[in-house]
C-alpha positions as CSV (number, residue, x, y, z in Angstrom):
1,M,-30.7,-11.2,-29.1
2,G,-28.8,-8.9,-31.4
3,E,-27.6,-6.7,-28.5
4,P,-23.8,-5.8,-28.2
5,V,-22.0,-7.7,-25.5
6,A,-20.6,-4.6,-23.9
7,D,-24.1,-3.0,-23.6
8,G,-25.5,-6.2,-22.1
9,R,-22.7,-6.4,-19.6
10,R,-23.2,-2.8,-18.5
11,R,-27.0,-3.4,-18.0
12,W,-26.3,-6.6,-16.0
13,S,-23.8,-5.0,-13.6
14,A,-26.1,-2.0,-13.0
15,R,-29.0,-4.4,-12.2
16,A,-27.1,-6.9,-10.1
17,A,-25.2,-4.2,-8.1
18,P,-26.8,-0.8,-8.1
19,E,-23.7,0.5,-6.2
20,L,-21.7,0.1,-9.3
21,S,-23.7,2.6,-11.3
22,V,-23.4,5.1,-8.5
23,D,-19.7,4.5,-7.7
24,K,-18.1,4.7,-11.2
25,I,-14.6,4.1,-9.8
26,T,-15.4,0.4,-9.5
27,T,-16.4,0.0,-13.1
28,V,-13.3,2.0,-14.2
29,Q,-11.1,-0.4,-12.1
30,A,-12.9,-3.4,-13.6
31,R,-12.3,-2.0,-17.1
32,A,-8.7,-1.4,-16.4
33,K,-8.3,-4.9,-15.0
34,R,-9.9,-6.4,-18.1
35,R,-7.6,-4.2,-20.3
36,A,-4.5,-5.3,-18.4
37,A,-5.5,-9.0,-18.7
38,R,-6.0,-8.6,-22.4
39,A,-2.7,-6.8,-22.8
40,A,-0.9,-9.5,-20.9
41,R,-2.4,-12.2,-23.1
42,R,-1.5,-10.2,-26.3
43,N,2.1,-9.6,-25.1
44,A,2.6,-13.3,-24.3
45,D,1.6,-14.2,-27.9
46,A,3.6,-11.3,-29.4
47,R,6.7,-12.3,-27.5
48,R,7.0,-15.4,-29.7
49,C,7.0,-13.3,-32.9
50,G,9.4,-10.7,-31.5
51,A,9.5,-8.4,-28.4
52,V,10.6,-5.4,-30.5
53,F,6.9,-4.4,-31.2
54,I,6.0,-4.7,-27.5
55,R,8.9,-2.4,-26.5
56,R,7.8,0.2,-29.1
57,R,4.2,-0.1,-27.8
58,T,5.1,0.3,-24.2
59,A,7.5,3.2,-25.0
60,A,4.6,4.9,-26.8
61,L,2.5,4.6,-23.6
């Protein structure tokens, strides 16, 4: 019950699709996709406050 979400997610994917644990590229891509979605959501909210911070953030990357 008190398990972290990330840990549970990792265990579920390995159980449901054993290929994922072997082929790490798929998990990396999924993580990147999740990160991109989160960033897009964050940027949409930040744009209302001011796009200057986003420009600085993207420039740092």
